[in-house]
Residue, then its C-alpha position, 0 to 999 in steps of 0.5 A: m719818984p720819977n715826975e713823968l712816964e716817958l714814951y717813944p716818940h710816936n706814942e708821945k705824939a699819940y698821947r697829945k692828940l688823946l688828950d686834945m681829943l678827950s677835951e673836946t668829945r670824951r671819947a678817943c681811940i688809938i689804933h696802932p699796930t701790936g708791939t708799939g707799946k699802947a698800953f704805956i699811953a693808957y699808963r703815962y694817963a693814969f700816971d698824969h691824972p692820979k686822982e681819976r679813978i681809972l677801970w681798965m678792962s682787957p680780954s684776959t687776965y694774960i694781957e693784964q699780967e704782962q702789962e703790968a711787969s712791963i710798966r714795973r720794969e719801968l717804974p719799978k717803985h710807982e704804984f697805980k693805985n688809981i687803976e681797977r683791972m676787969t676783964y670783959q668776962t668779968a664785966m659780962h657775969r657781973a652784969q648778968k647778975g645785976n652787981l656791975d656797980i661800979h665807978a670811974d671818971t675814965v674807962i679804957f677798953d684795951e683791945f677794943h675791937h672785942t667790944g661788940a662781941p655779943q657775949w661781952s657787949r652786955g658787961v660792956e654796955g652796963v660800965i658805960e651805964c654806969n659812968p655816963d660822964a667818965n672819959l672813954i679810952g680805946l686801944s687796938a691793933t684794929s678797929i674791925r670785927y672781920s667775922d661780924s660783917g666788918r663792924d668798926m667798932s671805932d665808930e660804935l664805941f667812940d663815935g669814929h673819934i681816932a686820935s691816932y692811927m698807924s698801919l703795920t706797914d707804916c711802922w715797919v717803914l719808921g723803924i718803930l717796929p722790926v721787919p719780920t722774915y716770913v717763911t712758909a713751909g709745907y707742913s699742911i700740904n699733905g692732906y691735899i696731896e692725898d685727896l689728888s691722889e684718891r682723884i688720880a686713881k679714879e681716872e678711867s683712861a690708863g694713859r691719862r692716869a699714867e700722865l697725871l700720875a707722873d705729875f703728882n710724883e713731881l708733886r709729891d717730891c717737891a712737897s716732900r722738900a718743902a715739908n722737911l722741917p728739920a732741914i728748914f728750922q736748921k736753916y733759920f733758927e740758928g741763936i733763936e732761943k724762945v719760940i711761940v707755936f700757935c696751934p689750932n686745938v687741944f689734940e693738934l697741940n699734943e701732937i706738935e708737941k710730940m714732934c717738937p724734937w724732930w722738929f729742932s733735931r738738927v737745931n738743939g736736942n735740948v727742947h724745953t716745951y710749955v703748954v697753956h690752952s683753957s683746959n689745962p689747970f697749970g696754964t699759968s705756972e707754965y707760962d711763968g715758966f716759959k718766961e723765966d726760963d734762961d737755959e741758954t743751952a736750950i730752946k724754948l718753945l710755948l704751945c698755945v690754944n686760944q691764948l696769947n694771941e693779943g696784948v702779950h709780949i714776952k721778953g726774949v721771943d724771937a720767932v713765932i710759929m703758926v700751925r693754926r691756919t686762919s683766914s682772920p686778919t685780926i688773928f693773923y696780925q695778932q699772932l704775927g705780932r707776938a714776935l714784934t716789939a717796938a723796943g727789939n733790936f733783932e729780926p723776928l722770925v716767922i714760920d708759917l706751917v699752914d699756909n696763912f701766907e695764902m689765906i691772908g695774901i702776903e702780896q697785899i702786905v708787901s704791896m701796903m709797905s711800898e705804898s707806905y714807903a712811897r707816902l712817908s718818903g714825902e714827910n720823911d728823909p728816905e735814907e732814914l726809912i726802911p725800904p720794902s725789900a726789908f720784908k724777906v718772904i721766902d716760900h718754901e712752898k711756891d713750886a709745890r703750890h703751883l704744880a698742886k694747882n695745875l694738877e687740880r685744874r686738869l683734874a677738874l677739866r674732867s668733871e662733868k659738872l662744869t660747864i664748856d665756859e668754866k672747862i674753857a676758863l680752867w684750861k686758860g689757866l693752865 
């Protein structure tokens, strides 16, 4: 039996800081990007403190399953008998029934930004009340609840005691995480184009309508090229076998599943699809089937709704496809992170079909990576760092987006609802 659970250097450093902070405050959290192996820090704590009763709380059983599978690969003969697992949902139900009588020396709050959720906070508060002297450890890629007025759960739950913080771009620059290739395509632009077409048809002036239609036809042709998904997948999917597809709802998932053979018709005629969502009674078997599918002649797709956004790193996943539109940085980075792992030696691929590129602001990420590189160059040998140019952004929608925005402005200039100043501002933007 091993005497120690070895960690990656960045996690070993974070673990030592965690121990130091717990010795002083009993509350400490680690904020590292998804894919950096935060769970192993918690396992290391449990390994080094075998006599402690440890309650490990997390958002879902999927996360529990994946973490347990990961630790079994590292320590196949070791049993963590001092760990008890509980989801936030279970804690909430037990608190509502008044039977949340659980005792622990240390409580681990995995993905701790969830602890502020109205439905789950009662269970979290109940656990803390039952264990007033316990150490509280938090793990998450973010402490901010963006959909909840920007609440910072590292302040609320850990009194601002952050043992270790690393940004995603820091991890890219340091080579801790692989830098992805980010590709945008025009899957979602059709509805917008239809709206522009209807507005042009209402134009009273025949001459102006003809002028706008000429520009609209150029836009439609450009968007058609950007939406040619079989050609786009053919260009980027060479050698890729396993893909997670994030869908907005079950209806869209079913439609996407029907289109998958067409999407990948130029890549591979042998497509295996698996489906996971809360209303799928066979979700667990589908998830297991995807993980265990080792058919090298097929491309394997796991289509999911509100599942696998966080804490899950399935071995062998080469790419993610975003078909769920979001303005939430948390959800965006969670989905992005499904193709990132500290153990990876490949260049992961992200295909954005719904303009999350625009909603989140990829330019900001590029800028952040440049800032990380400049700062870390003063602390490390620049030759050992990954330069900002490694983050490849390939925007197939750029031309169509530019044409659409110009056409939108020209149509808006005719609106009687706009003031003169607003029309002048729009005109200057053309």
